[in-house]
N, C-alpha and C positions, 0 to 999 in steps of 0.2 A: 446513562451515558450511551452514545452511539456505540455500536459494537461489532467488530469483525469476528469476535469469538461466538456470538449467538448464531445458532443454526436455524433452520426453518421451523424447528419445533422445540428448541431448548435454549434457555438462557445459560450463559457461561462466562467466567472470567471478567467480572464487573459489567458484563454486557447483557442487557435485557432484550433489545431489538437490534437487528442488523440494518441500520438506516441506509447504508450504502447499497446493500443488496435490494432493499425495498425500492430505492430510486432506480437502480439498474433494471429491475424487473419491469417497472413502469415504462422505462425507456424501451426495453425490448418489445413490449406490447405495442409500441408505436414504431416498430421496425427499425430501431436504432441499434447499431453495433456499439458495444461499450468496452473500453479498456479500463481496468481497475489497476492503479498503481498503489500498492499498500507499503508505505515505508515505516509503519509502526515497528518498534523493535521486537515485538512478538509476532509470530505467524498468525495470519487471519484464517484460522481453521474453519470457522463458521462460513465465511464468505466463500472460501474455496469449496466447501462441501455443497453449498447451494448451487454453484455454477460448474461443478466438476464434469457434468455430462452435456454441456451445451457449447456450441460454437459461436454463440451470439455475444458472449462475454469472455474476454481474455483477462484472466486474473494473474497479476504479477506481484510477488511479495519479496521484499528485502527485509530480513529479520536475523536476530542473533540465533545462531545454531545452538541446539540443545537447551533451549529455554522453554518456558511455558508457552504453549500447551504440549510441546514435544512433537509437533507435526511440521511439515514444510520442507521435506527433503527434496533434492533435485530430481529424485525418481518419481515424485508425485506430479504427473503431467496431464492429468485428465483421463477420462474414459469414454468409450463409445464415440458419439459425435464430438465430444469435448476433448478427445485425445489431442494433445499439443496446445491446448488453450489454458493451461496452467503452467506458470513459470515461477519456480521458487529459487531464490538466491540467498541461501543461508550463509551468514558471514560469522567469522570467529569472534568470541568474546574479546574485548579490548580493541576492536576495530574502530578506526577514526574516520575523519572526513575523506581521506583518499580512497579507502576501500568502499565506503558508502557511495561516493560519487561515481566511481568506476563501475559499481554494480548497477547504478541507475543508467549509466551510458550503455551498458550491456543490454539492459531491458529495452531501452529506446531503440537501439539498433535492431533487436530481434522482433520488435512489434511493428515496424514500419509497414510490412506487407499486410498486416491485419486491417489497416486503414479504418480506425474507429470513427464513428460519427461524434462521439463524445468521450471524454476521459474523466473518470471519477477517481479522486485521490483520497485514500484513507491516510490522512495526515496525523501520524502519531509522533509525539515528541519525547518519547521515553528513551530514545537513543542518545539524547543530550547527555553530556558528560556529568552533569550534576544529578541525574536521575539515579536513584539507588535501587530500583527494581531490576535493572539490567547492568551489564558491564560493557557498554558501548561509549564511545568518546566523541560524539559529534559536537561541532561548534555551531554558533548562530550563523556563521558564514556558510556552513554546509547546507543549512536549511534555505538560505537565500539562493545559493547556487542550484540547489535541487529545484526550487520553484522556477528559477530562470530557465533551466533546461526543459522543464515541463511546459512552461509558457511559450517558449520559442519553438517547440516541436509539435505542439497541438493547439488547435484553434479553440475548441469548446471544452473548457475545463471547469469542474466543480470539485469542491473538497468537503470532506466530512472529518470533523475533529476526532482524533483518536487519543491514545494515552499520552501521558506527560505528568509525572508525579514529582514536581519540583517547583521552586519559586519563579522560574524564568519562562513558564509556559507562554505567557503573553508576548514576551520578546521573541520566542521561537516562532509563534504564529505570525507575528508581524514580519519577521525576516522572510518566511516562506511566501507570504502574500506579496510582499514587495518584489520578490524574485519572479513570481508568476506574472505580475503586472509590468515587469521590465522587459520590454520587447525590443 
């Protein structure tokens, strides 16, 4: 599976390769600035570690606080040239659509000055209320609204499928994609 937990030299948390990081590195080599929005319910520690010291990728993560892998505090903001290019929004267990969508609004407001050439979305659906690995309560409608917010605010968007350990993953994906394409 694609994986935001995989670092540049280590597999972790069901993740063998970090596909979104590979794509972003390729884009950076072509002088493209990339924004990554990671809304998987777990923090993307591998992606964060890969881009922690660069100003060419702005990594933003909305994830359940105090869940696996135990990283992603607001204090983790990048280092060196990358200081200020990591934005973590840990949310409490039990959070639903309102907190999720307000967190995404916060990210979009804060990243406008970055002016990315392209936006990579790590689209994880383990925040869905039926997923038993986390304690988040997102609905299908929140994934649609999330996609719509991203699609309306950014021109060039691609997505990489993340987690989702329940029977409604395909419904979640379709809701998100419909939102992105709703302009």
